[in-house]
Steps between C-alpha positions, in 0.01 A plus 500: 500500500145505377402857428131451567558435872392806692645631827214456742630706792711803574858423598482642854139425576371188680319276251136433573351154500317595178821602328670186607209280377485695167874441453458128579211474267692675224793267553288180496314618187828569328661167590195287432394676180144529618314807586209299647557131568254231413285356780724196513814720542345757732609334834861473386489862363354639823746305714791631291376861537475455880847345527658776289323759710627349823852475371483861371379622845784316670751655256371850556503459879866387490641761263715759671362855436751740346728227367475623145709387210772736396394782265598466137824668413337784318302591809791521737639834610858419393383448135607222267792280586835610348600340173794259507829632376569425128760231449 
């Protein structure tokens, strides 16, 4: 995963339209390689940002709250998994 991609919202907060658009813009910039498109590419760039934003909004609206991924083993109460028996 690219380390320069920033989390643009809190995990349990609803994302604002500005956060969704910022994430879409960040994604399109990353994929296209352009920070600012040329005038010739601006319509395609803007359309891509709008499509990514719409898809992101749809994703966030359909996610089930509280359906978190399991915690890493080190963070579980029962501690690390037991080691297999030596052969």
